[in-house]
C-alpha positions, 0 to 999 in steps of 0.5 A, a space after each residue: 499500500 502506498 500513500 502518506 502514513 496518518 497523521 496524528 489530529 492537531 490536539 488544543 487544550 480547554 479547561 483542562 481537556 485535550 480535543 482535537 482541533 477539529 471539535 466543534 466548541 458546542 461539543 467540548 466539556 464546560 466544567 462550570 456546568 457539571 458543578 452546576 448540575 450537582 449543585 442542582 442534585 443536592 437541592 430537594 425536590 422542592 427546591 429544584 421546581 421553584 428554581 425551574 419556576 423562576 427561570 433559575 435552570 439552564 437547559 442542560 440542568 433541566 435535562 440531568 433533573 429529567 435522567 435522574 429525577 423524571 417523575 419530579 419535573 413538572 408537566 404542562 399538558 403532559 410536557 415537561 414544563 421545561 419545553 412546555 412553557 415555550 409553546 403556544 399551547 402553554 400560553 392559553 
């Protein structure tokens, strides 16, 4: 087989993690996001629901909450609050 040997992808460092240079920023791990999820999981169910209604939770925190405690997340018309709150049906 002829040709050039494969060169390793260029790496760059961000937030203490090494990534291939071509990795889009939106796919990189944000260490502060995990801290926010950890803090959310330290709350009681009532505290999490209050934070949700105040708009204090990020979308990532909401999805982490749904993964761990789907029965705690409030519903609007059968859809999770953080999704349904942004639909026209919820405005009615």
